[in-house]
C-alpha positions in Angstrom: -3.3 -3.7 14.5 -3.9 -6.7 12.3 -3.8 -6.5 8.5 -6.2 -8.5 6.4 -5.1 -9.9 3.1 -7.1 -8.4 0.2 -7.4 -11.2 -2.4 -10.2 -10.5 -4.8 -9.8 -12.3 -8.1 -6.1 -13.0 -7.6 -5.7 -12.8 -11.5 -2.6 -14.3 -13.0 1.0 -13.2 -12.5 1.6 -9.9 -10.8 2.0 -7.8 -13.9 -1.1 -9.2 -15.7 -4.3 -7.2 -15.5 -7.1 -8.8 -13.5 -10.2 -9.6 -15.6 -13.6 -10.6 -14.5 -16.6 -12.0 -16.2 -18.3 -8.6 -16.0 -15.5 -6.7 -17.7 -14.9 -7.0 -21.4 -11.3 -7.1 -22.6 -9.8 -3.7 -23.2 -9.2 -2.6 -26.8 -5.6 -2.6 -27.8 -5.8 1.2 -28.5 -6.1 1.9 -24.7 -2.8 3.0 -23.1 -0.9 0.5 -21.0 -1.3 2.6 -17.9 -4.9 1.7 -17.7 -4.0 -2.0 -17.6 -2.4 -1.8 -14.2 -3.2 -4.3 -11.5 -2.8 -3.8 -7.8 -0.4 -6.1 -6.0 -2.2 -7.3 -2.9 -0.8 -8.6 0.4 -1.5 -12.1 -0.7 0.4 -11.5 -4.0 3.3 -10.2 -2.0 3.2 -13.3 0.3 3.2 -15.6 -2.7 6.2 -13.8 -4.3 8.2 -13.9 -1.0 7.4 -17.6 -0.7 8.5 -18.3 -4.3 11.7 -16.1 -4.2 12.9 -17.5 -0.8 11.6 -21.1 -1.5 9.5 -21.0 1.7 6.1 -22.3 2.6 3.3 -19.7 2.2 2.7 -19.8 6.0 6.4 -18.9 6.6 6.3 -16.1 4.0 3.1 -14.8 5.5 4.7 -14.6 9.0 7.6 -12.6 7.4 5.4 -10.2 5.5 3.1 -9.6 8.5 6.1 -9.1 10.8 7.6 -6.4 8.6 4.2 -4.6 8.3 3.6 -4.8 12.0 7.0 -3.5 12.8 6.5 -0.5 10.5 3.1 0.2 12.1 4.6 -0.1 15.7 7.5 2.2 14.9 5.1 4.8 13.5 2.9 4.5 16.6 6.0 5.2 18.7 6.7 8.4 16.6 9.7 6.9 14.8 10.4 7.1 11.1 11.5 4.1 9.1 14.2 4.5 6.5 15.0 1.8 4.0 18.0 3.0 2.0 17.3 2.8 -1.8 13.6 2.2 -1.2 12.1 5.0 0.8 10.9 6.1 4.2 7.8 5.8 6.2 7.0 8.9 8.3 4.0 10.7 9.7 2.9 14.3 9.6 1.4 16.1 12.5 -1.8 17.8 11.6 -2.9 20.4 14.1 -6.4 20.9 15.4 -8.7 23.0 13.2 -12.2 24.2 12.8 -14.2 22.7 10.0 -17.8 22.8 8.9 -20.4 20.1 8.8 -21.2 19.9 5.1 -24.9 19.0 5.7 -25.8 21.6 8.3 -23.0 24.2 7.8 -22.4 24.2 11.6 -18.8 24.7 12.8 -17.1 21.5 14.0 -13.8 21.1 15.9 -11.5 18.7 14.2 -8.9 17.2 16.6 -5.1 17.0 15.9 -3.9 13.8 14.3 -0.9 12.1 12.8 -1.1 11.0 9.2 1.4 8.4 7.9 3.0 8.8 4.5 5.6 7.1 2.3 8.3 9.0 0.6 10.1 7.0 -2.1 13.9 7.1 -2.2 16.0 8.4 -5.1 16.9 4.9 -6.3 13.3 3.7 -6.4 12.2 6.9 -8.2 14.9 6.3 -10.8 13.9 2.7 -11.3 10.3 3.6 -11.8 11.0 6.4 -14.2 13.3 4.3 -16.5 
């Protein structure tokens, strides 16, 4: 599975909100929570390159290798535990019977595995400071 970098607008530094010509600046009265910006894969690659003093190509290989190893481990049914950060796991969802919302007819929904991330205690504490 290949991951594509999502790089719309790239904005400024990671914690600055992204602004576009269509959006007006937010009034100062809005809470800071609404000014969040999403860190993209491209942002992460730039940060790794800067922090490790690497070329962006080298940082990209590192980031993609980490992501690919997480995906491969989950495919094999393994959990990934990163102490102090969190764990990647999957949940088994059994087969069930649903309904087609358009016609109301019963539909068989097959079993599937759903990946999820559970943050570690240290990460939760850092975020909630």
